[in-house]
N, C-alpha and C positions, 0 to 999 in steps of 0.2 A: 441432979439440975438439969438432967432435959425437960424436963416435968417443968420448974422452972422458967428457962427457957423455952417450952411451947406455951406456962401463961405469961408469960411477958409479950412474947409474942401477938396473944390472942389480945392481953390487952393492949397493947400498938394497933393492932387490926380495929380495939371497940372503938377507940380513939378519936380515927384515922376516920372508919364508919360515922362517928357524932361527926366530927369535921364536914364531913362532905353532907351532908345532911343538914347540918348548918346553913351549907357553903347553897344547897339544893333549895331550902327554903327563901336566902335572901333572894335566888336568883326569879325563886317563883315570885316572888311580891316586886323584886325588881321590871317584871314583864307584867304584871300583871298594872304597877302604874306608867308604866312604856301604854300599852291600851288604852289608859283613861287618859293617858294625853295625848297619845291617837285620834281615839272618838272626839273627843276636844275637839281640835281644831282641826278634825272633820266638820264638823258641825259648826266652828268657828266661819270654813270659807265658807261653805255653804251659807249662811252667814249673810255673809257679804257678797257672795253671787245674787245673791236669789234668801233674802228671806223667805217667801215660803215653805222654799225647798226645804229649810232649814230642819223644819222638823222631821221631815221625811217624809216616804206617801204610807197616808194613815197614820201616822206617828208613830211607825218602823226606824230601828237605825239607816244613817247613811252608810251608803259604801261605799268603798275607797272606788269602784267605780263611777260610782255621781259623783264627785269627784272630780273625776279623772275626766271621765266628759263635761263637765260644768266648766271646768276649766280649759277644757282646749277649746270649747262656744265663748267663752270671754277672749281668748288666743283668736279664735280670729274676726273673731270682732273686730276686734284692735286687730289686725290686721289689714280690713277692711276700713277699717272706721282711717289705717294712716293713704290706702292708697288712694282712697277722698280727697283725703285731705294735702298730701304733693300734687295732681291734679287739682283742685280750687289754689292750693298756692300757684301752680302756674298759668292757670288761664289768669287770677289774679296779674303776675307778675304780664303778661301776653298783653290785659287790656291796657294795663298802666305803662305799656313803652307806645301803644295803641295815640295812648290818652296825653303823653309828652310829645309822640311827633306831632299831634293835632296842635298840642299847643304850640311844636315852633312855628310848620305851616300858618299859625292863626298872628303870630310877632310876625313872620316875613311876610304875609298877606299886610300887617298895620304897617310896619316897615313899608311897604309897598305907595300905600294908600294916601300914608302921610307925605311919600316923594313924590306922589300925582297931582297933590292938593299944593 
C-alpha cells in the first residue's frame, strides 16, 4: 500500500511538473510576444519622432534610452513652443489693446474736428 501511495504521489508530481512546464512555455511565449511588441512600439515612436532614427544607428535596434531621450527632447521642445506661444499671445493682446486705444483716440479726434468745423 505504501508503494502504491508513493507511485500515486510520483504520478501527481509528474503531472504537476508537466503542468508547470506547460505554464513556463506559455509564459516564455508571452514574454517573447511582449518583447516583439515593445520593439515595434519603440520603432514606431522613434519613427514618429525622427524617421531617420527609426532605423537606429548603423542599423542597430533602438534602445529604450534613445526612445526616452527623444520623448524628453520632444517634450522640452513642446514646453518651449508653449512658452513662445504664450509670449506671442500676450504681445498680440497688448498690441490689440493699444490699437483699440488708438482707435478710440482717433474717434475722439474726429469728433473734436467735426465740432470745430
